[in-house]
Every structure is written in structure tokens, then in C-alpha cells.
Steps between C-alpha positions, in 0.01 A plus 500: 500500500609795288256788462574490124416138412432549127861561399685376805805278516340336804840480663566542866239697689601824670318721748534877476416709806402862434428780748275795428696814589192684627314236698803280583285195420675207335371283218625182340529414132613171348701457180737267321861626500472667159184692583635593844795678337264682262272606789790633708618704200147644464504602865811716458277777361218450751516756781213335691657161576826376650637151445547344843607149405518251215523135601535177303234260623595135524272268307 
């Protein structure tokens, strides 16, 4: 379910909800826990998107 399947731990699936600061539209991205942490760190320098929520999805 991770958007990075080639080198993924394939652990628990997580959903990341992002909001565009200009349009206020939300989008969803799916990652394993490890890639979720990496993506959130990448977003710290992104002035276009806000992290709204990160949720562990039950399998």
C-alpha cells in the first residue's frame, strides 16, 4: 500500500492528509510507517502544503 514499494518495509499502512495552502483542497497519500516519517520531514520545507492528519490504517 506504500507509494514506495521497491524499498518498503511493508509494515503498517498509514494515510497522510495534506492541504494545499492556496486552494484549501486536501489530498491523501499512503505510506508505510518509515516512509510516512520521511515524507513528513520533507514537508517541513514545503510552503505549499500543510499536514492535516496522519492515521494508522488497520489491516
